[in-house]
N, C-alpha and C positions, 0 to 999 in steps of 0.2 A: 498660861494654859491650865496646869494642875491646881494651881490657887481658884481659879474660876468654877472648875469642877467641885471641889470638896466646899465652895459657898454655895453653891448651887444642892450640894447633896445636901448639905446643914441645913439650906434655907426648906428645900424637901420636907426633911423632918421635924422643922417647924409647921409647918403647913400642915401636915399628919396629925401633927398632935394635937395642933387647933381645931381642924375638925372632928377628930374623935372627942373633943371639951364639948364642941357645940353641939355634937350629937346625941350626949350623953349628958345635957344639960335638963331632960325631961321632952316636954312636948314639942315637938316638932308643927310650928306654923310654914306658911309659906314663904315669909321672911326667912325665917332658916334654912329653908330648902334653897333657897337662891343663894343663901350666902354660901353654904356647903356647894353648892354648884359653881358659884362662882372661883372658891378655894380649889376644887377641882380642874377647874377651866386654865389655871394659872399654873399648876401642878403639870397639868397635861402639856400647856405650851413650854414650861420649863424643860422638861425633860424631851419633846421634839426638837428644840433650840437649840440645845445644848448637847445633849448627849446623842441623839441622831443626827446631827451636825445640818437641821435642816435651813440654819442660818447661811449657808451656805449654796442651799438650793437656788432653781430658777425662782421669780417673784410668783409665776402660775401658781405653784405649790405652797407655797407660803400662805399668798391670798386665800386660794380654796380649801387648807384647814381650816383657816381663823374662819370663816365664812362657814364650812360645814360644823366645825364646832360652834359656833353661836345660835345657830339653826336647832341642834342637838337640845344644848342648854333651853332653850327657848319653847321647845316642844316639851321637853322634860318638866320644866317649871309648869307649864299652863296645864298639862296635864293630871299635876297634882291636886 
């Protein structure tokens, strides 16, 4: 169990650094916004399922969280 926490932590660090590199690359187009939001969604789901132990929750909460996150990302990307 501890190894999975450490692996998740380093994966989150790697995704954060990659997001920072993408954001500092210059002009931000709609594709870059979609990529950054996708990486952010992955990070959010990693934290929710691994550290908040959502993986042990009822299926309703899992599905509602994923659908809400997807709707939020679609709204942000479309409004950019």
